[in-house]
N, C-alpha and C positions, 0 to 999 in steps of 0.2 A: 392484544396480543403482546406477548413480552420482545418478540422479536420485530426487529427492523425489516428485513427481507428475508423472505422464505422460497427455496428452489425447490422444486419436484421434477426430478427427473427431466430437466432442461436441455434439450437439443437445439443447435442453429448451425445450419447450412448457408454457404456460401455456393450457389450451384450445387455441381457435385463435390464439393469440398465440405467437409464437416470442421467447423470450428469447435462446438461446445458439445460434448458427448454424454450428455445426460448427468447432469451436474443437478444431486441435492444435498442441500445443506441449508443450515440457519445462521445468520449473521443476526447478533443479538443487537439490541439498542447501545448506545453509547458509540465508540470510536474501534472501527474494524479497519483494518489493512488487508488491500486486495493487491497481492503480490504475484510475481510469475516474470519470468522472461519475456521479452518482444515476442510477439506471436502467440503468448500463450491463452490468450482472449480475454483479458483485463477489460479493455475498453468495448468488443462485441457485448460482454455480459453488462456493462453499466447502458450501454444504448438499449440494449433489449429491456431492461430493468425500466427504461424510460417509455419503451412503448414505440421506439426508432424502428427498432427491428423485429419482425413477426418471428416467433420461435416455430421452428418445425414439429416441435413436440415437447410435451411438459407444460407445467404450469408455474408462472411467477406471481407473487404475493408482496407487496411492498404496505408496509405499516397496516396491514389489514386488509389492504384493498387488492383484488386481482387485476394484473396488470392488461392482460386481454378483455376486462369486461369495464373496465374504469381508468381507460388510459389517461383523459383528461384530470381525472379527481386524482391521480396518482402522480401528474406532473406539477399538480397545482400546490402539493406538500413538498416539491423536490425542489432543492437549489444545484445548479447542474454547472460546475466549472469545467468546462472540456480543455482538452490537451493542448487545442491548436488556436488560435486568437479567430476572434468574429466580431471585431469592433466595426465602427461605422464612419469612414473616413468625413472629417469636417464637422463632426460633433463633438461637444467638449465631455469630459469625464461625468459630471452631473449630468447633462444632458443625457447619455447614453445611458446611466444607471437608472435614470427616472424614466425612462422610454423602454426600459427591460422591466421595469415593477408596472407600467400599464400594459404591457403585454401578459404580464402576470394575472391582473385582473386589479388594481388598485388604481382609484380616480387619481387623475393629473396632479391636486394639491398633495393627496398623500403620497404618490409616487413621488416627487420633488423632495420633500420633508425627508421621506425615507434614504433618498438616496445621500442627500448631505451626511447624513447620520453614518450610512455605513462607509461612506468614504472618508469620514473621521476615524470611523474603527479601522480603517484596513491602513490608516496611516497615508492616504491621499485630502487630506483637508485644505490644504494650501496650494495643492494643485488641481483641484476639481474645476476649474473654469479653464484649463489649458485643452486644447484640441489633443484628444486621444492620439494621432499619428505623431507627436511630438513626445511622447512617453518612452523611456526606456523599457528592456525586456522585464526587468522587476516591477516598474510600475504597471506595465499592461497585464503581468501574473496578480496584481494587486486589484486591477478595476475587474477582474474577471471573477474574484471572490467578493467583491463588491457586489455586482451584479446578480451572482447565486444567491446573496442575503437578502436581497432588498424586500422581497416579499414576505419576510420571515419565515422561511420554511421549517418543517421539523425535521427533515433529511438533507443532508449537503453530499453529494457526489463528487468529489473532487479527483480531477483524473491528472496525474503529476504536477502537484500545485507549487513545486518549486524548479520547475523548467527552466534554466537559463539565468537563475538569479543568483547574485555574487554572494560569499558566505555571509555576509552580515544580512541581508536581506533574505536569506532562505532563512536564518534563526529565526527573524521576526515573522515570516511566514508560518513555522512549526509553533511559534510562541501563539501566534493569531490560531490556528487550529486548533491547539491543547485547550487553548482556552474556550473556544466554542463548545468543545466537547465536554470538557470537564467541568467548568464552571458556568455556561451558559444554557445546557440542558440540551444543545443541537445533538443529533445523532449524524455520526460524520461517517461516511466510507471513503479511504484513501486509496486509489489507485498508484502505486508508485513502485519503480524498479529499484530505488533507494531505499536499503531496510534500516539504516541508520533512523530517516524520516519517520517511518511506521513504527520502528522500535519508541521512538520519542511521542508519537502522539499518539498511537492505537493500546487497546489493551487485547482486544482478540486479532485473528489475522487468519485469511483463508488465502493458502499458496495454490496457485493454480500452474498447471505444466500440461503444456498441447491438449488445451482444452478437456484437462481432468482437474477433478480436485485432487492437489498430492496431499494438502495437509489442513486442517482448520480446527481452530478452540483458542482458548485463551493462552498467550505467548507465555506466560509465567509457565503453565501446564505444557504446553509444547517444548520449553527450554528444560523440563523436568528431568525426574531421575529415570530415564531410560538409559543412562552411562554417564561417563565421566569425561570431561574435558583437560588436556594437558597442552601447556606450552613446550613445545621443544627445537632445543637448536644442537646440530650434530657438526663433527666434523667429518669428511669424507663423502663419500657418494650418497646424497641426498635422494636423487631418485631410485637408488637399490634401494634405499632404506624405506621409502614410502612405499615402493613395489613389495617390500616384504610385510608393512603394516596392514595393505591390502589383503596380501592374502592370509594374512593373521585373522582377517575381519574386523580392522580397525581402520577407522577413516584418516586421512590427512588433507589439512588445506595449509597451502603457504599463504603467510600473512605478512611478507616483507623482512626485511633484513636477517634473511635466511633463519627465520622463526617459524616453524611449523605448528599447528593446532591439531592436536591428534585426539579423536573421538574414540573411547572405548565404551565398547556395548555392555549392559551388563554381564558380568564375571561368571563363568560355566565353572570356576575350580577356584581354590582357595589361594591361587596366586596373587597378590598384589598388582595393582595394576601400573605402578611405575616400574616393578620388576618387569612383570610382562612386556614393558616397551624397552627396558634394557635389556631383555632378552632377545628380542626383533633386531636390536641395534648391533647386539654380538654376530648374529647370523649374519648380517649385511656389511658386516665389517667395518663399521662407522663407531666415532667416539661421541656418544653424549656429553656436551658439553654446558647444556642448560635443561631442567627439566622441574617444573612444578605445575600444581593444579591451577586452572583458570574457569572463571563462570563463564557459562554456556552463552551464547549470544542467539539474535535474531538470524543472524547470518548461519550458524551451525543449525538449526531447525530450516533454514531454506535448501542449504546443502543437502541434508537428507532427506528432507522431503523430493527434490529432484533428481535425487540419485547422484549429485556429485560428490568426489572423493578430494 
């Protein structure tokens, strides 16, 4: 199969509360971002794909394997970096990662050798004999990535991989993820609420909102020609201007320094987009001080998908 993951009408309930509402989509091989607000169902979907949560209905396939019929085989081919720490106190980094390798089925000698290799790869080679509890937050994130890689998986699930990292460590973690996906041939699914992280590391994205798929596809295609983006700065009542834009079918998002990003849908008449924005500004009684075209970002895709303006 060309797909890393295939979902067919997947439903997950927690008691009487429905968390995933009939998800159907295909996640291609390569690097895929899983986006959504807190509570959208991202972590639930990953745990269901791992077989930790039994779906109420529907079917899930991972790397061509049915999760319900072959959960052990599925997990053997997946590396999972959870959002929360799961380290064993008193163990060194190399001991912990080797232990995870043995749990994944590697012989002890192979697990130890692989532990040294992946700890060097994630930048913990010099600290691999230190107890895990002495590690900083950023180092603990790296060791979680190392244990996910130790058994050489075909697919990685990374749940909030840059949580708690400083800017330098975050950049280095993103470079590792990008290298794995684009140079090492590992399929990667990155679950994150940080849109720049996903845009840097991934080629495709699935946006979840309240347990439903709000958007899915190539990032470049989702950014595509559905409309145009403009940077706008006005003098006057910006709130009234934003309300007028919404009434005219345009979406407005503040991006700091009194700058707005305005999304103009496909035109229904011959009026240029800039003239349409200026007409709205005139009606709102504000003065346009800055107006220029802007490239769409993943943030624009996300905002449109979950209905934010």
